[in-house]
C-alpha positions in Angstrom: -2.1 3.2 -16.2 -4.9 5.4 -17.5 -7.6 3.4 -15.8 -5.7 2.9 -12.6 -5.0 6.8 -12.3 -8.9 7.1 -13.0 -9.3 5.0 -10.2 -7.0 6.6 -7.9 -8.6 10.1 -8.6 -11.9 8.7 -7.5 -10.7 7.5 -4.4 -8.7 10.4 -3.8 -11.8 12.5 -4.4 -14.3 10.4 -2.4 -12.2 10.3 0.7 -10.3 13.8 0.4 -7.0 12.5 0.6 -4.9 15.0 -0.9 -4.7 18.9 0.1 -3.3 21.9 -1.8 0.4 21.8 -1.6 0.8 18.3 0.0 4.2 16.5 -0.7 3.4 13.0 -0.7 5.7 10.1 0.5 5.0 6.7 -1.4 6.1 3.9 0.7 7.9 1.9 -1.9 8.6 -1.6 -0.9 9.8 -2.7 -4.5 6.7 -4.5 -5.1 4.2 -4.0 -7.9 1.6 -2.6 -5.5 3.9 0.3 -4.5 5.5 1.2 -7.9 2.2 1.2 -9.6 1.0 3.4 -7.0 4.0 5.7 -7.3 3.7 5.9 -11.1 -0.2 6.8 -10.7 0.3 9.4 -8.4 3.2 10.8 -10.3 1.0 11.0 -13.1 -1.9 12.4 -11.4 0.1 15.1 -10.0 0.5 16.6 -13.6 -3.0 17.8 -14.1 -4.9 17.3 -10.7 -6.5 20.7 -9.8 -4.9 20.5 -6.2 -1.3 21.1 -6.8 0.9 18.0 -5.1 4.6 16.5 -5.4 5.2 12.8 -5.0 8.1 11.1 -3.6 9.5 7.7 -3.2 10.9 6.2 0.1 11.9 2.9 0.8 13.2 1.0 3.8 16.1 -1.3 3.4 15.2 -3.9 5.6 18.7 -5.0 5.9 18.7 -7.5 3.1 21.4 -5.5 1.3 18.8 -5.2 -1.9 19.8 -3.4 -5.0 17.4 -0.5 -6.0 19.2 1.2 -8.7 16.3 0.0 -11.5 13.8 1.6 -9.0 15.7 4.7 -8.8 16.0 4.4 -12.7 12.5 4.3 -12.8 11.9 7.1 -10.4 14.0 9.3 -12.2 11.7 8.2 -15.5 8.7 9.5 -13.3 10.3 12.8 -12.4 10.2 11.9 -8.8 12.6 12.3 -6.0 13.7 9.0 -4.5 15.0 8.2 -0.9 16.3 4.7 0.7 16.9 4.4 4.4 19.1 1.5 5.8 17.5 -0.2 9.1 17.9 -3.4 10.6 14.4 -4.4 10.9 15.0 -7.9 9.2 17.8 -8.5 11.8 15.4 -7.6 14.5 12.4 -9.5 13.8 14.2 -12.7 12.6 17.6 -13.1 14.7 17.2 -11.0 17.9 13.4 -11.8 18.5 12.9 -14.8 16.3 9.0 -14.3 15.6 7.1 -17.3 15.0 4.6 -15.0 13.5 6.6 -12.2 12.4 4.2 -10.2 10.4 2.6 -8.1 13.0 6.0 -7.0 14.9 7.6 -6.4 11.1 4.6 -4.2 10.2 4.7 -2.4 13.4 8.5 -1.5 12.8 8.1 -0.8 9.2 5.2 1.8 9.9 7.2 3.4 12.6 10.3 3.9 10.5 8.5 5.1 7.1 6.5 7.6 9.3 10.1 8.9 10.7 11.4 9.2 6.9 8.4 10.9 5.7 8.8 13.4 8.4 12.5 13.9 7.8 11.5 14.7 4.1 9.1 17.0 4.7 5.8 15.0 3.9 2.4 15.6 4.8 1.0 12.3 3.8 2.1 8.7 3.4 0.8 6.9 0.6 0.6 2.9 0.8 -0.1 0.5 -1.8 -3.0 -1.2 -0.2 -5.4 -2.1 -3.3 -9.3 -3.8 -3.3 -8.1 -7.0 -2.6 -6.0 -6.0 0.4 -9.2 -4.4 2.0 -11.1 -7.6 1.4 -8.3 -9.7 3.1 -7.6 -7.4 6.1 -11.9 -7.7 6.5 -11.9 -11.4 6.6 -8.3 -11.6 8.8 -10.2 -9.5 11.2 -13.4 -11.6 10.9 -11.7 -14.9 11.0 -9.1 -14.6 13.2 -9.6 -11.7 15.6 -13.5 -11.8 16.0 -14.2 -8.6 15.0 -15.3 -6.5 12.2 -12.6 -4.3 11.2 -10.4 -2.9 8.3 -8.0 -0.1 7.6 -9.2 3.1 6.6 -8.8 5.0 3.3 -7.3 7.7 5.2 -5.7 7.7 8.8 -4.8 10.5 10.8 -1.7 9.8 12.8 -1.9 11.9 16.1 1.6 11.3 17.3 3.2 12.2 14.2 0.7 14.9 12.7 0.8 12.5 9.3 -2.0 11.4 7.2 -1.7 7.8 6.1 -3.8 7.3 2.7 -4.3 4.4 0.6 -5.4 5.7 -3.0 -5.7 2.1 -4.6 -8.6 1.1 -2.8 -10.6 0.8 -6.2 -7.8 -1.1 -8.0 -7.8 -4.9 -8.3 -4.9 -6.7 -7.7 -5.0 -8.4 -11.2 -5.1 -5.0 -12.8 -1.9 -3.7 -10.7 -0.2 -6.8 -12.0 -1.3 -6.7 -15.6 0.0 -2.9 -16.0 3.4 -3.8 -14.1 3.9 -6.2 -16.7 2.9 -4.1 -20.0 4.8 -1.2 -18.6 7.9 -3.4 -17.6 8.0 -1.7 -14.2 11.0 -2.9 -12.2 9.3 -5.1 -9.4 11.6 -6.7 -6.9 11.2 -10.2 -5.8 10.5 -10.1 -1.9 13.3 -11.3 0.4 11.3 -11.7 3.5 11.5 -15.2 4.6 7.8 -15.4 5.5 6.7 -14.5 2.2 3.7 -16.5 1.1 3.4 -18.5 4.4 1.2 -16.1 6.1 -2.3 -16.0 7.4 -3.3 -13.4 4.9 -1.9 -15.8 1.9 -4.3 -18.2 3.3 -7.1 -15.9 3.1 -6.0 -14.9 -0.4 -6.7 -18.3 -1.6 -10.0 -18.5 0.1 -11.3 -15.4 -1.6 -10.0 -16.7 -4.7 -11.8 -20.0 -4.5 -15.0 -18.5 -3.2 -15.0 -15.9 -6.4 -15.2 -18.4 -8.9 -18.0 -18.7 -11.4 -20.5 -20.0 -8.5 -20.1 -17.0 -6.4 -19.3 -14.3 -9.2 -19.1 -10.9 -8.1 -18.6 -11.9 -4.2 -15.4 -9.6 -3.9 -17.4 -6.4 -5.4 -20.3 -7.5 -2.9 -18.1 -7.9 0.0 -16.3 -4.3 -0.7 -19.8 -2.4 -0.8 -20.7 -4.3 2.5 -17.3 -2.7 3.8 -18.4 0.6 2.7 -21.7 0.5 3.8 -21.0 -1.2 7.4 -20.2 1.8 9.4 -16.7 0.8 10.1 -14.7 4.0 10.8 -13.3 5.9 8.1 -15.3 4.1 5.3 -18.5 6.4 5.1 -18.6 8.6 2.4 
């Protein structure tokens, strides 16, 4: 966890993600990425020069999940935790019956999470997108949209006045998985019917194959290319 906190701090400082007095709502899905991010930010808040507070924000998608283990995890970190019920799963899978549900689901979750953050008095919403997510999003845009694009480390949401931040951009997924297992963080299995059957999952496999021994270091070079590409928000 110390290594992850160090990389989170570097991302925070490189992209000026946190201001003095911020209240940061971490979007906690129950997966390893968001839970490790919550732990890393909670640790960082104890000694970071700019004082800030952290809380966990969970949207209950309508699967009637049990969040008691996550609540205990938050208590162990000393952070507040709020769960908000939604009917997003019902809208996406029962009413709309989307063949490719991820885009609509992401849009609905993003809006609901931002609303919850505002209700809780948060200035910033922290999302658990890690280094591998950066590369996968870049490839998804290139292969399926025909454009060179990727989400930014920090995004100002002018309609809400919130900032969306991604402090895990320097952290590899493998490191997150290892820390979650070593610390026995209560990771929840996804209840989404589309889990593992998406274009992102296909791109993840492509990247894993390309990053074998023949192309060792490919992911690192890709990330450097993204930072040097001129894509909005990535310039240091």
